[in-house]
C-alpha positions as CSV (number, residue, x, y, z in Angstrom):
1,M,3.6,-77.5,52.4
2,P,7.1,-77.5,54.1
3,A,9.4,-74.6,53.1
4,Y,12.4,-75.8,51.1
5,P,15.8,-74.0,51.1
6,G,16.0,-71.3,48.6
7,T,12.2,-70.6,48.5
8,G,12.5,-67.4,50.4
9,A,9.8,-68.3,52.9
10,G,11.9,-67.2,55.9
11,P,12.6,-63.7,54.5
12,T,9.0,-63.3,53.5
13,V,7.8,-64.0,57.1
14,L,10.4,-61.6,58.4
15,R,9.3,-58.9,55.9
16,K,5.6,-59.3,57.0
17,L,6.6,-59.2,60.6
18,G,8.5,-56.0,59.9
19,Y,5.5,-54.4,58.2
20,V,3.3,-55.4,61.2
21,L,5.7,-53.7,63.6
22,L,6.1,-50.6,61.4
23,Y,2.3,-50.1,61.0
24,S,1.8,-50.8,64.7
25,L,4.3,-48.0,65.5
26,L,2.7,-45.7,63.0
27,I,-0.8,-46.3,64.5
28,L,0.6,-45.6,67.9
29,V,2.1,-42.3,66.7
30,A,-1.1,-41.3,65.0
31,L,-3.1,-42.0,68.2
32,L,-0.6,-39.8,70.2
33,Q,-1.2,-37.0,67.6
34,I,-5.0,-37.3,67.8
35,L,-5.2,-37.4,71.6
36,P,-4.6,-33.6,72.0
37,L,-7.5,-32.9,69.5
38,I,-9.8,-35.2,71.5
39,W,-8.8,-33.5,74.7
40,L,-9.4,-30.0,73.2
41,L,-12.9,-31.1,71.9
42,L,-13.9,-32.4,75.4
43,F,-12.4,-29.3,77.0
44,S,-14.5,-27.0,74.8
45,L,-17.7,-28.8,75.9
46,K,-17.2,-28.2,79.6
47,N,-17.8,-25.3,81.9
48,N,-15.2,-23.9,84.3
49,Q,-16.1,-26.2,87.2
50,E,-16.0,-29.3,85.0
51,V,-12.6,-28.2,83.5
52,F,-11.0,-28.2,87.0
53,D,-13.0,-31.0,88.7
54,M,-13.1,-33.6,86.0
55,A,-10.3,-35.8,84.5
56,P,-8.9,-34.3,81.2
57,F,-10.5,-37.0,79.0
58,A,-13.7,-37.4,81.1
59,L,-17.0,-36.7,79.2
60,P,-19.0,-33.8,80.5
61,A,-22.4,-34.6,82.1
62,T,-24.0,-32.3,79.5
63,P,-22.0,-31.4,76.5
64,R,-22.1,-27.6,76.3
65,W,-22.4,-27.0,72.5
66,E,-23.6,-23.5,73.4
67,N,-20.0,-22.6,74.0
68,Y,-19.5,-22.6,70.2
69,V,-22.6,-20.5,69.7
70,K,-21.5,-18.1,72.4
71,V,-18.0,-17.5,70.9
72,W,-19.4,-17.2,67.4
73,T,-22.1,-14.7,68.2
74,E,-21.2,-12.9,71.5
75,G,-17.4,-13.2,71.3
76,N,-17.0,-11.6,67.9
77,I,-15.2,-14.8,66.7
78,S,-17.0,-14.7,63.4
79,L,-15.2,-11.4,62.5
80,Y,-11.9,-12.7,63.7
81,F,-12.3,-15.9,61.8
82,F,-13.0,-14.0,58.6
83,N,-10.0,-11.7,59.2
84,S,-7.8,-14.8,59.7
85,V,-9.1,-16.3,56.4
86,W,-8.6,-13.4,54.1
87,I,-5.3,-12.2,55.7
88,T,-3.9,-15.7,55.5
89,V,-5.0,-16.3,51.9
90,V,-3.6,-12.9,50.6
91,S,-0.3,-13.5,52.5
92,V,0.1,-17.0,51.2
93,V,-0.7,-16.1,47.6
94,F,1.7,-13.2,47.4
95,T,4.4,-15.1,49.3
96,V,4.3,-18.1,47.0
97,L,4.1,-15.9,43.9
98,F,7.0,-13.6,44.8
99,A,9.1,-16.6,46.0
100,S,8.4,-18.4,42.7
101,L,9.5,-15.4,40.7
102,V,12.7,-15.0,42.7
103,T,13.5,-18.7,42.5
104,F,12.8,-18.7,38.7
105,A,15.1,-15.7,38.3
106,I,17.9,-17.2,40.4
107,T,17.8,-20.7,38.9
108,R,16.8,-20.2,35.2
109,M,18.4,-16.9,34.4
110,R,22.0,-15.7,34.2
111,W,22.7,-12.3,35.7
112,K,25.3,-10.7,38.0
113,G,24.6,-10.8,41.7
114,R,22.1,-13.7,41.7
115,S,24.3,-15.6,44.3
116,L,24.4,-12.4,46.4
117,V,20.6,-12.0,46.2
118,L,20.1,-15.7,47.2
119,G,22.5,-15.3,50.1
120,L,20.6,-12.2,51.3
121,F,17.4,-14.1,51.4
122,M,19.0,-17.0,53.2
123,V,20.4,-14.6,55.8
124,G,16.8,-13.5,56.4
125,M,16.1,-16.9,57.9
126,M,18.6,-16.1,60.8
127,I,16.9,-12.9,61.9
128,P,14.7,-13.4,65.0
129,V,11.2,-12.2,64.7
130,H,11.3,-10.5,68.1
131,S,14.3,-8.4,67.2
132,T,12.4,-6.7,64.3
133,L,9.2,-5.7,66.2
134,I,10.4,-2.2,67.3
135,P,12.0,-1.3,63.9
136,L,9.0,-2.6,62.0
137,F,6.6,-0.7,64.3
138,S,8.6,2.5,63.8
139,L,8.5,2.0,60.0
140,F,4.8,1.3,59.9
141,L,4.2,4.3,62.1
142,K,5.9,6.6,59.6
143,L,4.0,5.0,56.7
144,H,0.7,5.3,58.6
145,L,0.2,1.5,58.4
146,T,-0.2,0.8,62.1
147,D,-3.5,-0.7,63.0
148,H,-3.9,-1.7,59.4
149,P,-3.9,-5.2,58.0
150,L,-1.3,-4.4,55.4
151,S,1.3,-4.2,58.1
152,V,0.6,-7.8,59.1
153,I,0.5,-9.0,55.5
154,L,3.8,-7.4,54.6
155,S,5.4,-8.8,57.7
156,Y,4.2,-12.3,56.8
157,I,5.4,-12.1,53.2
158,A,8.9,-10.8,54.3
159,F,9.5,-13.4,57.0
160,N,8.1,-16.4,54.9
161,M,10.0,-15.6,51.7
162,P,13.3,-17.2,52.7
163,I,12.0,-20.6,53.8
164,T,9.7,-20.6,50.7
165,I,12.6,-19.9,48.4
166,M,14.7,-22.6,50.0
167,I,12.0,-25.2,49.5
168,L,11.5,-24.2,45.9
169,L,15.2,-24.2,45.0
170,G,15.6,-27.9,45.0
171,F,12.6,-28.4,42.8
172,Y,13.5,-25.7,40.3
173,Y,17.0,-27.1,39.9
174,A,15.5,-30.5,39.0
175,L,13.2,-29.1,36.3
176,P,14.2,-30.1,32.7
177,R,15.4,-27.1,30.7
178,E,14.4,-28.8,27.4
179,V,10.8,-27.8,27.9
180,E,11.7,-24.1,28.3
181,E,14.1,-24.2,25.4
182,A,11.4,-25.6,23.2
183,A,9.1,-22.8,24.3
184,V,11.7,-20.2,23.5
185,M,12.2,-21.7,20.0
186,D,8.4,-21.3,19.5
187,G,8.6,-17.6,20.4
188,C,7.3,-17.8,24.0
189,S,8.2,-14.9,26.2
190,V,9.8,-15.2,29.6
191,H,6.5,-14.2,31.3
192,R,4.6,-16.8,29.4
193,I,7.2,-19.5,30.1
194,F,6.9,-18.7,33.9
195,F,3.1,-18.6,34.1
196,R,2.2,-21.2,31.4
197,I,4.9,-23.7,31.8
198,V,7.0,-23.4,35.0
199,L,4.1,-22.7,37.5
200,P,2.0,-25.7,36.4
201,M,5.1,-27.9,36.6
202,T,5.7,-26.8,40.2
203,A,2.2,-27.3,41.4
204,S,3.1,-30.0,43.9
205,V,5.9,-28.0,45.6
206,I,3.7,-24.9,45.5
207,A,1.1,-26.9,47.5
208,T,3.8,-27.8,50.0
209,T,5.0,-24.2,50.5
210,A,1.4,-23.0,50.6
211,I,0.4,-25.2,53.5
212,I,3.6,-24.4,55.4
213,N,2.9,-20.6,55.0
214,M,-0.7,-21.1,55.8
215,I,0.1,-22.8,59.1
216,Y,2.5,-20.0,60.1
217,D,0.2,-17.1,59.1
218,W,-2.9,-18.7,60.6
219,N,-1.3,-19.3,64.0
220,E,0.8,-16.1,64.1
221,F,0.3,-13.9,67.2
222,I,3.1,-11.5,67.7
223,F,2.7,-9.3,64.7
224,V,-1.1,-9.0,65.0
225,N,-0.9,-8.3,68.7
226,T,1.8,-5.6,68.1
227,F,0.5,-3.8,65.0
228,I,-3.2,-4.2,65.3
229,S,-5.3,-2.6,68.1
230,T,-8.8,-2.3,66.5
231,D,-11.2,-5.2,66.8
232,A,-12.2,-4.9,63.2
233,Y,-8.8,-6.2,62.0
234,K,-7.9,-8.7,64.8
235,T,-7.5,-12.4,64.0
236,L,-8.4,-15.5,65.9
237,T,-5.1,-15.9,67.7
238,V,-5.6,-12.4,69.3
239,G,-9.4,-12.6,69.6
240,V,-9.2,-15.5,72.0
241,Q,-8.0,-13.0,74.7
242,N,-11.6,-11.7,74.8
243,F,-12.5,-14.6,77.1
244,I,-9.7,-13.9,79.5
245,G,-10.9,-11.4,82.1
246,Q,-9.2,-9.7,85.1
247,Y,-11.1,-11.9,87.6
248,T,-12.7,-14.7,85.6
249,T,-11.8,-16.7,82.5
250,D,-14.3,-18.6,80.4
251,W,-12.2,-21.8,79.7
252,G,-14.9,-23.6,77.7
253,A,-15.2,-20.6,75.4
254,I,-11.5,-20.5,74.9
255,G,-11.5,-24.2,74.1
256,A,-14.3,-23.7,71.5
257,T,-12.4,-20.8,69.9
258,L,-9.2,-22.9,69.7
259,M,-11.2,-25.8,68.2
260,I,-12.7,-23.5,65.5
261,S,-9.2,-22.2,64.7
262,I,-7.8,-25.7,64.2
263,L,-10.4,-26.9,61.7
264,P,-9.3,-24.9,58.6
265,I,-5.7,-26.1,59.0
266,L,-6.9,-29.8,59.4
267,I,-9.1,-29.5,56.3
268,A,-6.4,-27.9,54.2
269,F,-3.9,-30.5,55.2
270,L,-6.2,-33.4,54.4
271,V,-7.0,-31.9,51.0
272,L,-3.4,-31.1,50.1
273,S,-1.7,-34.0,51.9
274,N,-0.8,-35.9,48.7
275,R,0.5,-32.8,47.0
276,I,2.6,-32.0,50.1
277,V,4.3,-35.4,50.1
278,E,5.0,-35.1,46.3
279,G,6.5,-31.7,46.8
280,I,8.7,-32.7,49.6
281,A,9.9,-35.8,47.7
282,A,10.5,-33.9,44.5
283,G,12.1,-30.9,46.1
284,S,14.6,-33.0,48.0
285,V,16.3,-34.3,44.8
286,K,18.6,-32.0,42.8
287,G,19.0,-33.0,39.2
């Protein structure tokens, strides 16, 4: 039927056209993000000659899945993978817990110096990591923590606390105080308020901070390379150097190691993606 004035047919067509253009752009961006992963997968299935002789996205004549078996069994990657997992999990759990406690104390309690404490944490975001390597190494040397995973975990917690607190602040300011006041009237202690009420209410933003911390801790190289020298405590980012020799480098094995190191981050992001979006949206609004 012909469109009559005032029916809104014109704006509807323009709106649909806008959605088509928007989704087309998003699909293009998604493809650009996926291309490096496809290239890395193909890279990990080639030998040294194929890496240099073939086009980046060319399929190898015979996919060399043995590269994955080689790095897992002969390259000690299984140990490095386990170290990356448990060090990352411990660091993320304590960082999020300590940051939540600090944010709760700053936003929900009244005490002298809370603005100063918050300012000190925010100043920590401006300290370059490289400038702290020598002082930290000297400190850990005196505490006999060099070549010990605790040195890496403490460094991760210290450097991730400021950004974690900053993300949590907006969400905590938006939390309704009526729920906590009702809990206090029922005789609930501060500790129970935090663990039974506040933490469950902040699950979405906690997921956001957890994935951000996990990405940093999982991919971190400088602290592990500086403080850890024993193979028993090395992580994946440092272990990949095992395939770089003085005269030869096994590029296929390096690609397989990098592919293995990416999978946990991708899985975690896919599982927590909805929570991450909720946390970012909620934490960006101050009530």
